[in-house]
PAZA-904723 format. One line per field, with one value per residue: residue number from 1; residue in three letters; x, y, z of N, C-alpha, C, O, CB in turn. Coordinates in steps of 0.2 Angstrom, whole numbers. Atoms other than C-alpha are relative to their C-alpha. Glycine has a CB too. Layout:
<sites>
nr = NUM,...
rest = ALA,...
n_px = X,...
n_py = Y,...
n_pz = Z,...
ca_px = X,...
ca_py = Y,...
ca_pz = Z,...
c_px = X,...
c_py = Y,...
c_pz = Z,...
o_px = X,...
o_py = Y,...
o_pz = Z,...
cb_px = X,...
cb_py = Y,...
cb_pz = Z,...
</sites>
This chain:
<sites>
nr = 1,2,3,4,5,6,7,8,9,10,11,12,13,14,15,16,17,18,19,20,21,22,23,24,25,26,27,28,29,30,31,32,33,34,35,36,37,38,39,40,41,42,43,44,45,46,47,48,49,50,51,52,53,54,55,56,57,58,59,60,61,62,63,64,65,66,67,68,69,70,71,72,73,74,75,76,77,78,79,80,81,82,83,84,85,86,87,88,89,90,91,92,93,94,95,96,97,98,99,100,101,102,103,104,105,106,107,108,109,110,111,112,113,114,115,116,117,118,119,120,121,122,123,124,125,126,127,128,129,130,131,132,133,134,135,136,137,138,139,140,141,142,143,144,145,146,147,148,149,150,151,152,153,154,155,156,157,158,159,160,161,162,163,164,165,166,167,168,169,170,171,172,173,174,175,176,177,178,179,180,181,182,183,184,185,186,187,188,189,190,191,192,193,194,195,196,197,198,199,200,201,202,203,204,205,206,207,208,209,210,211,212,213,214,215,216,217,218,219,220,221,222,223,224,225,226,227,228,229,230,231,232,233,234,235,236,237,238,239,240,241,242,243,244,245,246,247,248,249,250,251,252,253,254,255,256,257,258,259,260,261,262
rest = MET,SER,PHE,LEU,ARG,SER,LEU,SER,ILE,ALA,GLY,ALA,ALA,PHE,ALA,ALA,ILE,ALA,PHE,SER,GLY,CYS,ASN,LEU,VAL,PRO,SER,ASP,SER,GLN,THR,SER,GLU,PHE,GLU,ALA,THR,GLU,VAL,ALA,PRO,ASP,SER,GLN,LEU,ALA,ALA,ALA,ASP,ARG,LYS,GLU,VAL,GLU,TYR,MET,ALA,THR,LEU,SER,LEU,MET,LYS,ASN,HIS,LEU,ARG,THR,ALA,LYS,ALA,PHE,LEU,GLU,ASP,GLY,ARG,PHE,ALA,GLU,ALA,GLU,SER,TYR,LEU,SER,THR,THR,LEU,LYS,PRO,LEU,TYR,SER,ARG,PHE,GLN,SER,GLN,LEU,GLN,GLU,ARG,ASP,ILE,PRO,ALA,PHE,ASN,ALA,SER,ILE,ASP,ARG,LEU,LEU,VAL,LEU,THR,LYS,ASN,ASN,SER,LEU,ASP,PRO,GLN,VAL,VAL,ASP,GLU,TYR,GLU,ALA,ILE,ASP,ARG,GLY,LEU,ASP,LEU,ALA,MET,LYS,ALA,LEU,SER,VAL,THR,GLU,ARG,GLU,SER,PRO,GLU,PHE,MET,LEU,LYS,VAL,MET,ASN,GLN,LEU,LEU,GLU,THR,SER,ILE,GLN,ASN,TYR,GLN,LYS,SER,ILE,THR,PRO,ASP,ASN,PRO,ILE,LYS,ALA,ILE,GLU,TYR,GLN,GLN,ALA,ARG,ALA,ALA,LEU,LEU,ALA,ALA,VAL,GLU,LEU,TYR,GLN,GLN,ILE,PRO,PRO,LYS,ASP,ARG,GLN,GLU,ASN,PRO,LYS,ALA,ALA,GLU,ILE,GLU,ALA,ASN,LEU,THR,LYS,LEU,LYS,ALA,ALA,PHE,PRO,SER,LEU,ASN,PRO,PRO,ASP,SER,PRO,VAL,LEU,ALA,PRO,LYS,GLN,ALA,ALA,GLN,VAL,VAL,LYS,THR,ILE,GLN,GLN,ASP,THR,GLN,GLY,GLY,VAL,LYS,SER
n_px = -1,-2,-6,0,-1,-6,-3,2,-2,-8,-3,5,-2,3,5,7,-3,2,-1,5,4,4,-7,3,-5,-1,3,-3,-2,7,-1,5,2,1,-2,5,-2,0,7,0,-1,4,-3,4,0,-5,-5,-1,6,-1,-6,2,6,-3,-4,6,2,-6,-1,8,0,-3,3,4,-5,-3,6,1,-5,6,5,-3,-2,5,2,-7,-2,-3,-4,7,-3,-9,-3,4,-2,-6,2,5,-1,-7,-2,5,-4,-6,1,3,-4,-3,8,0,-5,2,3,-4,3,-4,3,4,-2,-3,4,3,-2,0,6,0,-4,5,7,-1,-3,6,-1,4,-5,5,-3,1,3,-4,-5,7,3,-4,2,7,-2,-4,7,5,-5,0,8,1,-5,3,2,6,6,1,3,7,1,3,0,-7,1,2,-5,-1,4,-1,-8,-2,2,-4,-5,2,3,-4,-3,4,4,-6,0,7,-2,3,1,-4,3,-4,-7,-1,-4,1,9,-2,-4,7,1,-5,0,8,0,-4,4,7,-2,-2,7,3,-2,2,5,7,7,-3,1,6,1,3,6,-2,-3,3,-4,-6,-2,4,-5,-5,6,2,-8,-3,4,-5,-3,3,-4,-7,-1,6,5,-3,0,3,6,1,-5,-5,2,6,-6,-3,4,1,-6,0,6,-2,-5,2,4,-6,-3,3,6,-4,-6,-2
n_py = 4,-4,1,5,5,2,5,7,4,-1,4,1,1,-6,-1,-3,-8,-7,-6,-2,-5,-1,4,1,-5,3,-5,-3,-3,-1,-6,-1,1,6,3,6,8,0,1,-9,-1,0,-3,1,6,0,4,8,4,-3,7,7,1,-2,7,5,-2,1,8,1,-1,5,6,-3,-1,9,4,-6,3,9,0,-2,6,3,-4,-1,-8,-1,-8,-4,4,-1,-9,2,-1,-4,-8,1,7,-3,-5,0,5,-5,-6,2,5,0,4,7,1,-1,6,6,4,1,-4,2,-5,4,2,-4,1,5,-1,-3,0,4,-3,-2,4,4,7,4,0,2,-5,-7,4,1,-6,-3,3,-2,-6,0,4,-4,-8,3,1,-7,-2,3,-4,-3,6,4,-4,-5,0,3,-6,-3,-7,1,2,-5,-5,1,-1,-5,-2,2,-5,-9,3,1,-7,-5,3,0,-10,-1,4,-3,-9,-1,0,3,6,3,3,9,3,-3,3,4,0,-4,5,6,-1,0,6,0,-1,4,7,2,1,7,6,-5,6,-2,-2,-6,-7,0,-4,-6,-2,0,6,1,-6,-2,6,-4,-4,2,3,-3,-1,5,1,-4,5,7,4,-3,-4,-8,-4,-2,-8,2,3,-4,-9,1,-7,4,3,-3,-3,7,1,-5,3,8,-5,-2,7,5,-1,3,5,8,0,5
n_pz = -3,-6,-2,-3,5,4,-6,-2,6,-1,-5,-3,-7,-2,2,-6,-4,-1,-5,-5,4,-6,-4,-8,-2,-8,-3,-3,6,5,3,1,6,1,7,2,-2,-8,-3,-5,-9,-5,-5,-6,-4,-5,3,-2,3,7,5,2,7,7,2,3,7,4,1,4,9,3,2,6,3,2,3,8,2,2,5,8,0,2,6,5,0,-3,0,-2,-5,-3,1,-5,-6,0,-1,-6,-6,0,-4,-8,-4,0,-6,-6,-2,-8,-4,-1,-3,-6,-1,3,7,5,7,3,6,5,3,2,6,5,2,5,7,5,6,7,6,2,-1,-2,-3,-3,-8,0,-6,-6,-1,-3,-5,-5,-3,-4,-8,-2,-1,-5,-3,-1,-4,-9,-5,-4,-5,-1,-5,7,8,-2,-3,5,0,5,5,4,1,7,4,2,3,6,5,3,7,7,1,1,9,4,1,5,7,6,2,3,8,2,-1,-8,-1,-1,-4,-6,-4,-4,-8,-3,2,-4,-9,0,0,-5,-5,1,-1,-7,-4,-2,-5,-6,1,1,-7,-1,4,-1,-8,1,3,7,2,8,3,0,7,7,3,4,6,4,4,5,3,6,2,3,3,-1,7,-1,7,4,-6,-6,-2,-6,1,-6,-6,-1,-3,-8,-4,0,-5,-6,-4,-1,-4,-4,-3,-4,-3,-6,0,0,-5,0
ca_px = 1,4,21,19,13,28,40,31,34,53,57,46,55,46,30,21,29,20,20,12,1,46,60,57,64,69,61,73,77,58,59,45,47,40,46,38,47,45,31,23,29,17,20,6,11,25,42,43,27,31,45,37,21,34,43,26,22,38,36,18,21,36,28,14,28,34,16,14,31,21,7,19,28,14,9,28,30,47,54,38,44,63,60,46,56,72,62,52,58,75,77,64,76,91,85,77,92,99,80,84,100,94,84,96,85,95,98,88,97,105,90,82,96,96,78,80,95,82,69,81,87,68,71,60,73,63,76,67,53,67,73,52,51,66,62,43,51,63,47,37,53,55,36,39,54,38,30,15,6,9,6,-12,-14,-31,-27,-8,-15,-25,-11,-2,-15,-16,0,-1,-16,-7,7,-7,-14,1,7,-10,-12,8,2,-13,-9,-19,-24,-11,-13,-10,6,9,22,16,-4,5,15,-3,-11,2,1,-20,-19,-7,-19,-34,-26,-21,-38,-45,-33,-41,-53,-72,-80,-65,-68,-87,-83,-84,-97,-90,-86,-98,-92,-74,-77,-89,-75,-61,-72,-75,-54,-50,-63,-51,-39,-48,-33,-13,-14,-21,-37,-39,-46,-48,-60,-58,-52,-36,-47,-61,-48,-40,-56,-59,-43,-46,-63,-58,-43,-54,-67,-52,-46,-48,-64,-53,-45,-32
ca_py = -185,-178,-176,-189,-201,-199,-204,-218,-223,-217,-228,-242,-243,-226,-231,-230,-214,-199,-181,-178,-168,-73,-70,-70,-55,-60,-50,-41,-33,-29,-18,-9,-13,-28,-41,-54,-69,-63,-66,-49,-43,-42,-28,-31,-47,-47,-50,-69,-73,-63,-77,-91,-87,-79,-97,-107,-95,-95,-115,-115,-103,-114,-128,-120,-113,-133,-137,-121,-129,-148,-141,-132,-149,-159,-148,-150,-132,-135,-117,-109,-122,-116,-97,-101,-109,-99,-82,-91,-108,-102,-85,-88,-103,-91,-79,-92,-102,-96,-100,-118,-118,-111,-126,-137,-143,-153,-142,-146,-132,-145,-153,-138,-135,-150,-148,-134,-140,-155,-141,-132,-146,-153,-167,-182,-189,-200,-189,-176,-186,-189,-171,-164,-178,-172,-154,-159,-169,-155,-142,-156,-159,-140,-138,-150,-139,-130,-138,-149,-135,-122,-130,-139,-120,-114,-94,-99,-106,-91,-79,-87,-88,-69,-67,-76,-68,-52,-58,-64,-46,-39,-51,-49,-29,-30,-41,-30,-11,-3,-7,-20,-39,-48,-51,-69,-73,-61,-69,-84,-81,-72,-88,-100,-90,-89,-108,-109,-99,-109,-126,-120,-115,-130,-140,-129,-144,-140,-137,-125,-114,-115,-107,-91,-83,-76,-94,-95,-76,-80,-97,-87,-74,-85,-94,-78,-74,-91,-87,-74,-86,-101,-106,-107,-98,-77,-72,-63,-48,-48,-57,-45,-27,-25,-12,-26,-40,-30,-27,-46,-47,-34,-41,-61,-51,-44,-59,-70,-59,-68,-78,-95,-100,-112
ca_pz = -175,-155,-149,-136,-148,-158,-141,-140,-159,-156,-143,-136,-119,-116,-121,-105,-98,-98,-94,-79,-79,-65,-53,-34,-27,-8,4,9,-8,-14,-28,-35,-55,-60,-73,-86,-77,-58,-47,-40,-22,-10,0,12,19,34,29,35,29,13,8,11,-1,-14,-13,-15,-29,-37,-38,-44,-59,-62,-63,-76,-84,-88,-93,-107,-114,-113,-122,-136,-136,-139,-154,-162,-158,-154,-158,-148,-134,-133,-134,-121,-108,-113,-107,-92,-82,-87,-79,-64,-60,-62,-50,-38,-35,-19,-12,-16,-10,7,8,2,-13,-25,-42,-55,-69,-79,-83,-87,-100,-107,-111,-119,-131,-136,-141,-150,-160,-164,-155,-153,-141,-128,-115,-118,-106,-94,-92,-90,-78,-67,-68,-62,-48,-43,-42,-31,-20,-18,-13,2,11,15,33,32,42,27,12,20,28,17,24,16,1,-3,0,-14,-24,-24,-27,-42,-49,-49,-58,-69,-69,-72,-88,-95,-94,-104,-117,-122,-133,-142,-162,-160,-160,-140,-136,-137,-125,-110,-112,-109,-95,-88,-94,-84,-66,-69,-71,-56,-45,-50,-46,-28,-25,-29,-18,-4,3,-1,17,18,5,8,26,17,13,-3,-9,-24,-30,-28,-41,-52,-54,-57,-70,-77,-79,-85,-98,-105,-109,-120,-127,-127,-143,-138,-146,-159,-147,-128,-121,-103,-106,-95,-82,-83,-78,-64,-56,-57,-47,-36,-31,-27,-18,-7,-5,2,12,30,23,25,42,43
c_px = 6,8,2,-4,7,6,-1,2,8,3,-6,0,-5,-7,-6,1,-3,-2,-5,-3,-2,7,-3,5,-1,-2,4,3,-4,3,-6,-3,-1,1,-5,2,-1,-8,0,1,-5,1,-6,0,8,7,1,-4,1,4,-4,-7,4,2,-5,-1,2,-3,-8,1,4,-2,-4,3,4,-5,-2,6,-3,-4,3,4,-5,-5,6,1,7,4,-1,2,7,-1,-5,4,6,-3,-6,3,7,5,-2,5,7,0,-2,5,2,-8,0,6,-1,-3,2,-6,2,-1,-3,1,2,-5,-5,5,1,-8,0,4,-6,-4,3,1,-8,-1,-4,4,-5,3,-4,-7,2,-1,-8,0,4,-3,-5,1,5,-6,-4,4,1,-5,0,5,-7,-2,-7,-7,-1,-3,-6,-4,-4,1,8,-1,-2,5,5,-4,-1,4,-1,-4,2,5,-5,-3,6,2,-7,0,8,-4,-7,2,-4,2,6,-3,2,6,0,3,-2,-9,1,5,-6,-3,3,-1,-9,1,2,-6,-7,1,1,-7,-4,2,-2,-7,-9,-3,4,0,-9,-1,0,-4,0,-1,-4,2,7,1,-3,6,6,-2,0,9,3,-4,4,6,-2,3,8,1,-5,-5,0,-2,-2,-5,-2,6,5,-3,-6,4,3,-3,-3,3,-1,-7,1,5,-3,-4,4,1,-4,-8,3,4,3,-5
c_py = 3,0,-7,-7,-2,-1,-6,-4,0,-6,-3,0,7,3,2,6,5,5,0,7,3,0,3,5,1,6,4,7,1,5,1,-2,-9,-5,-5,-3,1,-2,7,0,1,4,1,-5,2,-4,-8,-3,1,-6,-4,0,2,-6,-5,5,0,-6,-1,2,-3,-6,1,5,-7,0,5,-4,-7,2,2,-8,-4,2,0,5,0,6,3,-2,2,7,-1,-1,3,7,0,-4,5,4,1,-5,4,3,-3,-4,-2,-1,-7,-2,2,-6,-7,-5,-3,5,-5,2,-3,-3,8,4,-6,-1,4,0,-7,3,3,-5,-3,-6,-4,-5,-4,4,4,0,1,6,4,-3,4,6,0,-2,3,2,-3,0,6,2,-4,1,3,-4,-1,5,6,-3,-5,9,2,8,0,-2,7,5,0,1,5,1,-2,4,5,1,-1,7,3,-3,3,8,3,-4,3,6,-1,0,-5,-9,-2,-2,-8,-2,3,-2,-7,-3,3,-6,-5,1,0,-8,-2,1,-5,-7,0,1,-5,-6,2,-6,4,3,7,7,1,3,8,3,4,-5,0,6,-1,-7,4,6,-3,-4,5,2,-4,1,6,-1,-7,-4,2,4,9,1,5,10,-1,-2,7,6,0,2,-6,-6,1,-1,-7,-1,0,-7,-8,2,0,-5,-5,2,-2,-4,-5,0,-6,-4
c_pz = 7,0,5,-3,-6,5,0,-6,2,4,6,8,3,-4,4,4,-3,1,4,2,8,6,7,2,9,4,5,-4,-5,-5,-5,-9,-2,-6,-3,5,6,3,6,7,2,5,7,6,7,-4,0,-3,-9,-3,-1,-5,-7,-2,-2,-7,-6,-4,-4,-7,-4,-4,-8,-4,-6,-4,-7,-6,-2,-6,-9,-4,-3,-6,-6,-1,3,2,5,9,3,1,8,7,1,4,6,5,0,4,6,4,2,6,8,3,6,4,1,2,7,2,0,-5,-6,-8,-4,-8,-5,-5,-4,-8,-4,-4,-3,-7,-3,-3,-6,-5,-2,3,4,6,5,7,0,6,5,5,2,7,7,1,4,7,3,4,4,6,2,5,7,6,2,6,-3,1,-6,-7,3,3,-7,-1,-5,-6,-3,0,-5,-7,-2,-2,-8,-6,-1,-3,-6,-4,-5,-8,-4,-3,-5,-6,-6,-1,-5,-7,-2,4,9,-1,2,8,8,2,3,6,5,1,6,8,2,4,8,5,1,2,9,2,1,4,8,1,1,4,2,-1,0,5,-2,-2,-8,-5,-8,-6,-2,-6,-5,-4,-4,-7,-4,-2,-3,-7,-6,-3,-2,-2,2,-4,4,-6,-3,2,6,3,7,-2,4,7,2,7,9,6,3,5,7,6,6,5,8,2,4,4,8,0,4,8,0,7
o_px = 12,11,7,-3,9,9,4,5,11,8,-9,-5,-7,-9,-11,-3,-2,-5,-11,0,-6,11,-8,11,-6,0,1,5,-2,8,-8,-9,4,-1,-10,-3,-1,-13,4,-3,-9,3,-6,-3,11,8,5,-3,1,2,-6,-8,3,3,-3,-2,-1,-6,-9,1,3,-1,-3,-1,6,-4,-3,4,-4,-3,0,3,-5,-10,5,3,7,7,4,3,10,4,-1,4,8,1,-10,5,9,11,1,7,9,5,-1,3,2,-8,-2,6,3,0,-1,-6,1,-6,-5,-1,1,-5,-7,3,4,-8,-1,4,-8,-6,0,0,-6,-4,-7,-1,-10,0,-2,-8,-1,-3,-8,-3,1,-7,-5,-2,8,-7,-6,1,0,-4,-2,6,-8,0,-10,-13,-6,-7,-6,-10,-1,1,8,4,0,5,7,-2,1,4,-1,-2,0,6,-3,-3,6,2,-6,-2,9,-3,-9,3,-6,8,9,-6,6,8,-3,-1,0,-12,-2,6,-4,-2,-1,-3,-11,1,-3,-8,-10,-4,0,-10,-7,-1,1,-10,-11,-7,1,1,-11,-6,-1,-6,-4,-4,0,2,10,6,1,7,9,2,3,11,7,-2,4,10,0,1,9,5,-11,-5,5,0,-6,-10,-7,12,3,-2,-8,3,3,-1,-5,0,-2,-6,-1,3,-1,-3,0,-1,-9,-11,0,8,0,-3
o_py = 6,-4,-10,-12,-7,-6,-10,-10,-5,-8,0,0,6,8,4,8,5,5,0,13,8,-4,8,4,4,12,6,12,1,8,-4,-2,-13,-2,-6,-4,-4,-3,10,-4,2,1,5,-5,7,-10,-10,-9,-3,-9,-6,-5,0,-7,-8,1,0,-6,-4,-2,-4,-8,-2,8,-7,-2,2,-5,-9,0,1,-9,-5,-1,3,7,4,7,5,1,2,10,-1,3,4,11,4,-1,10,3,4,-4,4,3,0,-8,-8,-2,-9,-8,-1,-8,-13,-11,0,6,-11,-1,-1,-2,7,6,-5,-4,2,4,-7,1,3,-3,-9,-10,-2,-8,-1,5,8,4,5,6,9,-1,6,6,3,-1,-1,2,1,2,6,4,-2,-2,2,-9,4,6,7,0,-10,9,3,10,4,0,9,9,6,4,6,4,3,7,8,6,1,7,6,0,7,10,8,-2,3,10,-6,2,-6,-10,2,-5,-10,-4,0,-1,-9,-9,2,-8,-8,-3,-1,-10,-3,-3,-8,-10,-5,-3,-7,-11,0,-8,8,8,12,13,7,5,12,0,3,-3,0,5,2,-8,6,7,0,-4,4,3,-3,-3,7,3,-11,-9,8,8,9,2,9,15,-6,1,11,7,-4,0,-7,-6,-2,-2,-8,-3,-4,-11,-9,0,-3,-8,-9,-2,-1,-5,-6,4,-11,-10
o_pz = 6,-3,5,0,-8,1,0,-5,2,3,10,12,9,-6,2,8,-9,7,2,3,9,8,8,2,11,3,10,-1,-11,-4,-8,-11,-2,-11,0,9,9,0,10,11,-3,10,12,11,5,-6,-5,-5,-14,-9,-6,-9,-12,-8,-7,-12,-12,-10,-9,-12,-10,-9,-13,-7,-12,-9,-12,-11,-8,-12,-15,-9,-9,-6,-11,-6,7,7,8,13,8,2,13,12,7,7,8,11,4,7,11,10,8,10,13,8,9,10,7,1,10,7,1,-5,-12,-11,-2,-13,-11,-11,-10,-13,-10,-9,-9,-11,-9,-9,-12,-11,-4,0,9,8,6,12,5,10,9,11,6,12,12,6,10,12,8,10,8,11,8,10,12,11,8,5,-5,-2,-9,-11,-1,4,-12,-7,-9,-10,-9,-5,-7,-11,-8,-7,-12,-11,-6,-6,-12,-10,-10,-13,-9,-8,-7,-12,-12,5,-9,-9,-8,9,11,-6,7,13,13,7,8,9,11,7,11,13,8,10,12,9,6,4,12,6,6,5,13,-3,5,2,4,1,-3,6,3,-8,-13,-10,-13,-12,-7,-9,-9,-10,-9,-12,-10,-8,-7,-11,-12,-6,2,-4,4,-3,6,-12,-2,0,7,3,6,-3,9,13,8,13,15,12,9,10,12,10,12,10,13,7,7,8,10,6,9,10,-2,8
cb_px = 1,-3,3,-3,-6,2,-3,-7,-2,2,5,-3,9,5,-1,-1,9,-2,0,2,-8,-7,11,0,0,10,-5,4,4,-7,5,0,4,-5,6,0,8,2,0,-6,4,-1,3,-6,1,-4,4,0,-9,3,8,-2,-9,5,4,-8,-1,8,1,-7,1,3,-5,-7,3,1,-9,3,4,-7,-5,7,2,-2,-2,-1,-4,1,-2,-9,1,7,-6,-5,0,4,-4,-8,1,0,0,-10,3,-1,-7,-6,5,6,-7,-2,4,-4,-4,2,-4,-3,6,-6,5,4,-4,-2,4,2,-4,0,11,-4,-5,6,6,-1,5,-4,5,-1,7,-1,1,6,6,-7,2,7,-1,-5,3,4,-7,-2,6,-2,-7,-1,8,-5,0,1,4,7,6,2,6,-6,0,6,-4,-6,3,-1,-5,0,7,-2,-4,2,5,-6,-2,6,3,-6,-2,8,-2,-9,10,-1,2,7,4,-4,4,8,7,2,-7,-1,8,-5,2,10,4,-5,6,6,-2,-2,9,5,-3,-1,9,-4,2,-4,0,4,4,-2,7,3,-4,5,-2,-10,0,3,-4,-8,2,3,-10,-5,4,-1,-7,2,4,-4,-2,4,-4,5,-6,-2,-7,1,3,0,-3,7,-5,-1,5,1,-5,1,5,-5,-6,4,1,-2,-3,7,2,0,-2,8,-3,9
cb_py = -5,-2,7,2,2,6,0,-2,5,7,4,-6,1,5,-4,-4,1,0,6,-2,-4,-7,4,-9,7,-3,-3,-4,-2,4,1,8,4,0,-4,-4,-2,7,-10,4,6,-5,8,-1,-8,-2,2,-3,5,7,-4,-3,7,6,-3,0,6,-2,-5,6,6,-1,-3,4,2,-6,-1,10,-1,-3,5,8,-1,0,7,-3,5,-3,5,-4,-7,-3,8,-6,-5,1,4,-5,-13,2,4,-4,-6,4,7,-3,1,11,1,-3,4,5,1,-5,4,-7,2,3,6,-5,-5,4,3,-7,1,4,-2,-4,6,3,-7,-1,0,-3,7,-9,3,4,-6,0,3,0,-9,1,6,-5,-9,4,3,-7,-2,4,-2,-8,7,3,3,-5,5,3,-5,-8,4,-1,4,-5,-5,2,0,-5,-2,3,-6,-8,1,4,-8,-6,4,2,-12,-4,6,-4,-12,0,2,3,8,5,-6,-7,4,-4,1,9,-3,-2,5,7,0,2,10,0,-2,5,8,-1,-2,5,4,-3,0,11,-7,-4,-7,0,-1,-4,-2,1,6,0,-6,0,5,0,-9,6,3,-4,-2,6,1,-9,0,6,-1,0,0,-5,-5,8,2,-5,6,3,-10,-5,8,5,10,-4,3,7,5,-4,6,10,-1,-6,8,4,-3,-1,7,6,-4,-1,1,1
cb_pz = -5,7,3,4,-3,-4,6,2,-6,4,4,-4,1,-1,-3,7,-1,0,-1,5,-7,2,-2,5,-5,1,3,3,-2,5,-3,2,-4,1,1,-6,-1,3,5,0,4,1,-3,-3,-6,8,2,8,3,1,5,7,0,-2,8,6,0,4,9,3,-1,3,5,2,5,7,7,2,4,7,3,2,6,5,2,-6,5,0,-5,-5,-4,-6,-10,-2,4,-8,-9,-2,-2,-3,-2,-1,-5,-5,-3,0,-3,3,-6,-5,-4,0,-3,7,-2,-1,-4,3,2,4,6,6,1,4,4,3,1,2,4,-1,3,-7,2,-8,1,1,1,-9,0,-1,-8,-5,-1,-2,-4,-3,0,-5,-7,-1,-3,-6,-5,1,-4,-2,10,7,10,-2,-7,7,2,1,8,2,1,2,4,1,1,3,3,-1,0,5,3,1,8,6,-2,2,12,2,3,1,-3,2,-4,3,-7,3,5,-7,-2,-1,-8,-2,0,-5,-6,-2,3,-10,-5,-1,-2,-8,-5,5,-3,-5,-1,-2,8,-2,9,-1,-10,1,6,-1,6,0,6,1,4,8,-1,4,5,5,3,2,4,3,3,0,2,-4,-6,-1,-9,1,2,-6,-3,3,5,7,2,-1,-3,-10,-6,1,-3,-4,-2,-5,-6,-8,-5,-1,-5,-2,-1,4,-8,-8,7,1
</sites>
């Protein structure tokens, strides 16, 4: 029985409710060391531009970490959901909180804490849905702090996508070690970043995407990367070798440089 179905049985009043479906290093304090929970910094961007790109990339990543936890919950894998949230969303929010405060975004860390407690207790309480949706709303509101011009700019969205791809490949490389199974947590973090990147690319209007003569190649390479993450659980062996995946990411980044204008 799925997690959502269990919630429906647990409380009829919540039967109609369904789940909607990294550290941001400040621009004045970049570090060269990449941590599993952060958005990979992009040294090629100007400081002001980099701050906005990292802001959007971090929010997109947090959304997909939340969705990953949802997938665990739907499978009844409470311990994995709690572990994943505590090693991704929780520290990412903590490091990102000052950015939210600067933009007057209402805090939603209390909902993250409550969701962690509920998952740790293997709870089927309908409050799980409430807390999940509160976090999701908080992320949506934080995204709206960016100007409409930025959020609807294909050029801006491509910059965010490329930063998420960089985050994904760095985690993917960390997930694969010689003669050992793929590390699940790094694989899942890489998957979340890739799905966030693909989602942003798909939000660019088709007519704008097609202005880039490399559009077909970009989409084919994104599909190739997605194939490396066939499911929430890592495959027995890598679908793409780390060097192959890194080359695909590099090709996408090169193909999107200046290919779409706002």
